[in-house]
Backbone as JSON, one array per atom type, in Angstrom:
{
  "sequence": "XXXXXXXXXXXXXXXXXXXXXXXXXXXXXXXXXXXXXXXXXXXXXXXXXXXXXXXXXXXXXXXXXXXXXXXXXXXXXXXXXXXXXXXXXXXXXXXXXXXXXXXXXXXXXXXXXXXXXXXXXXXXXXXXXXXXXXXXXXXXX",
  "N": [[23.86, -25.34, 2.6], [23.35, -23.62, -0.34], [20.8, -23.29, -2.87], [21.65, -23.07, -5.47], [24.27, -24.28, -5.26], [23.18, -26.67, -4.63], [21.94, -27.54, -6.74], [24.28, -27.54, -8.5], [25.71, -29.64, -7.45], [23.95, -31.87, -7.78], [24.0, -31.93, -10.59], [26.51, -32.67, -10.9], [26.6, -35.3, -9.67], [24.92, -36.52, -11.58], [26.4, -36.31, -13.96], [28.44, -37.92, -13.0], [27.04, -40.44, -13.02], [27.02, -40.91, -15.62], [24.67, -40.79, -17.45], [22.77, -41.69, -20.18], [21.84, -39.31, -22.29], [20.43, -39.66, -24.6], [18.39, -41.39, -24.57], [14.95, -41.8, -23.4], [14.39, -41.51, -20.69], [16.94, -40.4, -20.02], [16.71, -37.97, -21.27], [14.6, -36.64, -20.05], [15.53, -36.42, -17.39], [17.96, -34.91, -17.78], [16.62, -32.51, -18.68], [15.15, -31.71, -16.36], [17.29, -31.09, -14.82], [18.15, -28.88, -16.2], [16.15, -27.07, -15.9], [16.04, -26.92, -13.06], [18.39, -25.49, -12.94], [17.76, -23.17, -14.26], [15.66, -22.18, -12.52], [16.93, -21.84, -10.1], [18.86, -19.79, -10.7], [17.12, -17.86, -11.35], [15.69, -17.54, -8.78], [18.03, -16.66, -7.2], [18.45, -14.14, -8.48], [16.06, -12.86, -7.71], [16.24, -12.83, -5.05], [18.37, -11.02, -4.72], [17.19, -8.73, -5.66], [15.32, -8.35, -3.73], [17.09, -8.04, -1.47], [17.96, -5.51, -2.31], [15.67, -4.0, -2.14], [15.09, -4.14, 0.52], [17.33, -2.83, 1.69], [16.78, -0.16, 0.6], [14.31, 0.32, 1.84], [15.15, 0.29, 4.61], [16.71, 2.5, 4.48], [14.85, 4.49, 3.95], [13.32, 4.19, 6.1], [15.22, 5.05, 8.15], [15.47, 7.69, 7.4], [12.88, 8.66, 7.63], [12.68, 8.34, 10.68], [14.59, 10.31, 11.13], [13.14, 12.59, 10.37], [10.83, 12.47, 12.06], [12.04, 12.75, 14.47], [13.17, 15.46, 14.06], [10.66, 16.91, 13.96], [9.1, 16.04, 16.07], [10.81, 16.05, 18.16], [13.03, 14.22, 20.19], [12.38, 10.92, 21.15], [12.59, 10.48, 24.01], [11.88, 13.13, 24.82], [9.52, 13.44, 24.16], [6.23, 13.54, 25.25], [4.01, 11.13, 25.46], [1.51, 11.1, 26.68], [0.38, 13.71, 26.47], [-0.51, 13.56, 23.85], [-3.22, 13.69, 23.01], [-6.52, 13.19, 21.6], [-8.64, 14.79, 22.84], [-7.92, 17.22, 23.3], [-8.08, 18.65, 20.98], [-10.34, 20.84, 19.33], [-12.85, 19.86, 17.59], [-15.08, 20.93, 16.83], [-15.06, 23.36, 15.51], [-15.83, 24.19, 13.07], [-18.98, 24.12, 11.77], [-20.7, 21.31, 10.32], [-22.82, 20.25, 7.76], [-25.11, 17.71, 6.87], [-26.18, 16.42, 3.88], [-28.42, 14.64, 1.66], [-28.0, 13.06, -1.46], [-30.49, 13.24, -4.04], [-30.61, 11.79, -6.11], [-28.7, 9.68, -6.1], [-28.63, 8.88, -3.47], [-26.23, 9.33, -1.77], [-24.68, 10.41, 0.98], [-23.51, 13.43, 1.92], [-21.2, 15.8, 3.35], [-21.29, 19.09, 4.18], [-19.89, 22.32, 4.56], [-20.03, 25.59, 5.99], [-19.22, 27.36, 4.09], [-19.56, 26.05, 1.57], [-22.4, 25.71, 1.51], [-23.23, 28.47, 1.29], [-22.44, 28.99, -1.21], [-24.66, 27.76, -2.5], [-24.89, 25.89, -4.38], [-23.81, 22.71, -5.79], [-21.99, 19.96, -7.27], [-22.68, 16.62, -7.22], [-20.35, 14.44, -5.68], [-20.59, 11.82, -6.02], [-22.46, 11.0, -8.13], [-22.47, 13.29, -9.85], [-24.84, 14.78, -10.05], [-26.31, 17.89, -10.26], [-26.85, 19.94, -7.6], [-28.95, 22.09, -5.65], [-29.14, 24.38, -3.04], [-31.47, 25.58, -0.68], [-32.19, 27.8, 2.06], [-34.24, 27.22, 4.46], [-35.97, 29.3, 6.56], [-37.81, 29.0, 8.92], [-37.33, 26.75, 10.29], [-34.57, 26.31, 10.4], [-33.54, 24.38, 8.71], [-32.22, 22.76, 5.99], [-33.15, 22.9, 2.49], [-33.15, 20.74, -0.46]],
  "CA": [[24.11, -25.44, 1.1], [22.47, -22.88, -0.99], [20.16, -23.78, -3.87], [22.46, -23.15, -6.52], [25.05, -25.27, -4.88], [22.69, -28.02, -4.65], [21.65, -27.91, -8.39], [25.51, -27.93, -9.2], [26.01, -31.08, -6.96], [23.01, -32.71, -8.58], [24.46, -32.02, -11.97], [27.79, -33.43, -10.88], [26.05, -36.64, -9.53], [24.31, -37.01, -13.02], [27.67, -36.45, -14.87], [29.11, -39.25, -12.58], [26.39, -41.59, -13.35], [27.16, -41.05, -17.02], [23.47, -40.88, -17.96], [22.49, -41.52, -21.68], [20.89, -38.3, -22.52], [19.6, -39.99, -25.97], [17.22, -42.25, -24.22], [13.62, -41.06, -22.99], [14.62, -41.12, -19.53], [18.02, -39.48, -19.8], [16.25, -36.54, -21.68], [13.74, -36.12, -18.97], [16.38, -36.04, -16.22], [18.67, -33.61, -18.15], [15.75, -31.3, -18.84], [14.89, -31.43, -15.36], [18.4, -30.41, -14.29], [18.35, -27.55, -16.78], [15.02, -26.45, -15.18], [16.58, -26.7, -11.72], [19.31, -24.49, -12.85], [17.24, -21.92, -14.44], [15.08, -21.68, -11.32], [17.91, -21.47, -9.15], [19.48, -18.62, -11.18], [16.02, -16.82, -11.21], [15.55, -17.13, -7.44], [19.05, -15.86, -6.83], [18.03, -12.72, -9.01], [14.8, -12.35, -6.99], [16.81, -12.66, -3.7], [19.23, -9.89, -4.93], [16.2, -7.75, -5.7], [14.72, -8.4, -2.31], [17.97, -7.42, -0.73], [18.15, -4.26, -2.59], [14.48, -3.35, -1.66], [15.31, -3.94, 1.96], [18.37, -1.54, 1.87], [15.86, 1.09, 0.5], [13.24, 0.47, 2.87], [15.95, 0.79, 5.66], [17.17, 4.01, 4.36], [13.81, 5.3, 4.06], [12.89, 4.21, 7.69], [16.03, 5.96, 9.0], [15.22, 9.06, 6.96], [11.7, 9.08, 8.51], [13.09, 8.62, 12.02], [15.15, 11.73, 11.29], [12.1, 13.71, 10.13], [10.05, 12.51, 13.16], [12.75, 13.39, 15.47], [12.99, 16.87, 13.97], [9.24, 17.41, 14.04], [8.42, 15.79, 17.54], [11.89, 15.88, 18.98], [13.54, 12.91, 20.73], [11.37, 10.03, 21.91], [12.72, 10.83, 25.52], [11.5, 14.54, 25.35], [8.05, 13.5, 23.71], [5.18, 12.98, 26.23], [2.74, 10.52, 24.82], [0.38, 11.36, 27.39], [-0.08, 14.82, 25.83], [-1.03, 13.05, 22.59], [-4.69, 13.22, 23.32], [-7.47, 14.09, 20.8], [-9.65, 15.55, 23.44], [-7.35, 18.63, 23.26], [-8.45, 19.38, 19.73], [-11.77, 21.03, 19.17], [-13.38, 19.46, 16.21], [-16.49, 21.8, 16.55], [-14.59, 24.76, 15.17], [-16.74, 24.48, 11.92], [-20.2, 23.27, 11.87], [-20.89, 20.63, 9.19], [-24.19, 19.83, 7.51], [-25.16, 16.54, 5.88], [-27.33, 16.33, 2.79], [-28.57, 13.28, 1.0], [-28.43, 13.38, -2.93], [-31.88, 12.63, -4.29], [-30.39, 10.83, -7.23], [-27.96, 8.5, -5.95], [-28.8, 8.43, -2.23], [-25.03, 9.41, -1.16], [-24.61, 11.29, 2.06], [-22.57, 14.39, 1.57], [-21.15, 16.73, 4.44], [-21.16, 20.34, 3.65], [-19.36, 23.26, 5.58], [-20.87, 26.78, 5.85], [-18.96, 28.11, 2.79], [-20.22, 25.41, 0.63], [-23.73, 26.21, 1.7], [-23.2, 29.89, 0.82], [-22.61, 28.91, -2.79], [-25.93, 27.6, -2.83], [-25.13, 24.57, -5.26], [-22.63, 21.93, -6.0], [-22.17, 18.76, -8.13], [-22.61, 15.47, -6.3], [-19.16, 13.7, -5.97], [-20.77, 10.45, -6.34], [-23.1, 10.76, -9.24], [-22.45, 14.22, -10.77], [-25.97, 15.34, -10.18], [-26.22, 19.26, -9.91], [-27.55, 19.95, -6.52], [-28.99, 23.44, -5.16], [-29.7, 24.48, -1.61], [-32.17, 26.69, -0.1], [-32.49, 27.82, 3.52], [-35.79, 27.32, 5.15], [-35.74, 30.12, 7.66], [-38.5, 28.71, 9.99], [-36.71, 25.7, 11.39], [-32.95, 26.33, 10.14], [-33.16, 23.29, 8.06], [-31.68, 23.11, 4.43], [-33.84, 21.97, 1.37], [-32.41, 20.42, -1.75]],
  "C": [[23.05, -24.61, 0.46], [21.86, -23.57, -2.22], [20.98, -23.96, -5.13], [23.57, -24.1, -6.41], [24.51, -26.69, -5.0], [22.31, -28.54, -5.98], [23.09, -28.43, -8.97], [25.86, -29.27, -8.76], [25.18, -32.02, -7.62], [23.55, -32.95, -9.99], [25.84, -33.07, -12.02], [27.41, -34.98, -10.72], [25.56, -37.31, -11.0], [25.45, -37.27, -13.81], [28.4, -37.78, -14.36], [28.29, -40.55, -12.92], [26.48, -41.86, -14.85], [25.67, -41.45, -17.66], [23.44, -40.73, -19.59], [21.51, -40.51, -21.8], [20.07, -38.7, -24.07], [18.45, -40.69, -25.71], [16.06, -41.37, -23.55], [14.04, -40.55, -21.54], [15.84, -40.26, -19.23], [17.59, -38.15, -20.33], [15.51, -35.94, -20.57], [14.7, -35.69, -17.96], [17.36, -34.89, -16.6], [17.89, -32.55, -18.28], [15.3, -30.97, -17.55], [16.02, -30.78, -14.69], [18.48, -29.1, -14.91], [17.22, -26.69, -16.02], [15.38, -26.09, -13.92], [17.54, -25.51, -11.83], [18.84, -23.11, -13.27], [16.5, -21.39, -13.33], [16.0, -21.31, -10.17], [18.58, -19.96, -9.49], [18.31, -17.47, -10.98], [15.75, -16.58, -9.71], [16.84, -16.4, -6.82], [18.94, -14.34, -7.31], [17.01, -12.1, -8.02], [15.35, -12.11, -5.58], [17.67, -11.36, -3.72], [18.28, -8.67, -4.87], [15.68, -7.37, -4.44], [15.67, -7.67, -1.47], [18.28, -5.88, -1.01], [16.86, -3.3, -2.09], [14.49, -3.07, -0.02], [16.12, -2.9, 2.36], [17.52, -0.13, 1.78], [14.98, 1.29, 1.32], [13.98, 0.96, 4.39], [16.33, 2.06, 5.78], [16.03, 4.81, 4.52], [13.19, 5.4, 5.57], [13.7, 4.96, 8.53], [15.7, 7.32, 8.52], [13.87, 9.62, 7.77], [11.83, 9.27, 9.99], [13.58, 9.96, 12.31], [13.86, 12.72, 11.26], [11.04, 13.83, 11.31], [10.69, 13.17, 14.43], [12.78, 14.92, 15.4], [11.58, 17.56, 14.22], [8.83, 17.2, 15.53], [9.46, 15.91, 18.62], [12.34, 14.5, 19.29], [12.39, 12.16, 21.28], [11.44, 10.34, 23.55], [12.01, 12.06, 25.95], [9.9, 14.41, 24.94], [7.12, 12.83, 24.72], [3.92, 12.53, 25.48], [1.49, 10.93, 25.53], [-0.47, 12.76, 27.13], [-0.69, 14.53, 24.52], [-2.4, 12.6, 22.65], [-5.7, 14.0, 22.42], [-8.42, 14.7, 21.41], [-9.16, 17.09, 23.4], [-7.72, 19.41, 21.9], [-9.81, 19.55, 19.67], [-12.17, 20.9, 17.81], [-14.72, 20.18, 15.8], [-16.06, 23.05, 15.95], [-15.57, 25.21, 13.98], [-17.96, 23.57, 11.87], [-20.51, 22.64, 10.42], [-22.36, 20.35, 9.08], [-24.05, 18.75, 6.59], [-26.52, 16.67, 5.16], [-27.45, 14.95, 2.28], [-28.72, 13.65, -0.56], [-29.63, 12.61, -3.29], [-31.45, 11.73, -5.52], [-29.68, 9.46, -6.83], [-27.97, 7.93, -4.34], [-27.36, 8.74, -1.31], [-25.23, 10.51, -0.19], [-23.4, 12.25, 1.79], [-22.56, 15.44, 2.78], [-20.45, 18.06, 3.88], [-20.68, 21.43, 4.83], [-20.3, 24.57, 5.11], [-20.5, 27.56, 4.41], [-19.48, 27.32, 1.58], [-21.76, 25.54, 0.45], [-24.08, 27.52, 1.17], [-23.2, 29.86, -0.71], [-23.78, 28.62, -3.3], [-26.19, 26.3, -3.76], [-23.81, 24.04, -5.36], [-22.94, 20.85, -6.82], [-21.88, 17.67, -7.08], [-21.34, 14.83, -6.58], [-19.43, 12.33, -6.37], [-21.34, 10.37, -7.7], [-23.18, 11.98, -10.48], [-23.7, 14.94, -10.92], [-25.84, 16.79, -9.59], [-27.38, 19.45, -8.68], [-27.65, 21.59, -6.03], [-29.62, 23.49, -3.8], [-30.21, 25.68, -1.36], [-32.28, 26.63, 1.37], [-33.9, 27.98, 3.86], [-35.5, 28.15, 6.47], [-36.62, 29.77, 9.06], [-37.89, 27.63, 10.85], [-35.22, 25.6, 11.25], [-32.43, 25.18, 9.32], [-32.69, 23.74, 6.55], [-32.7, 22.31, 3.57], [-33.02, 21.9, 0.11], [-33.15, 20.81, -2.72]]
}
């Protein structure tokens, strides 16, 4: 039995008892029945919304499966053993790490950023300038 049906049954029982709603106790019981009715309707609305969301998420999931299938092929054709990060060379571009003197934030820079010679710290907005020290290959801020 659903919540709405139970509330209707309860209201039917109350009507059968012929409660006097002019007394203090009758007013309280009638108000509780009205609150239960409102809550039942609210929960039905929430359940309807949840059902709609589930349908949308299922549709998105199906679409995503189609996209994955188009990109990677069928699961049967895809060899997960080949999905190894060791095949990718992360050292294609050398990165440098500098520390902002104002906020202490560690910033990674690539060769192009260093060639510009300056940048704004993404954390505190401080203007940073870079000079190359030719003796040991280090970078000065």
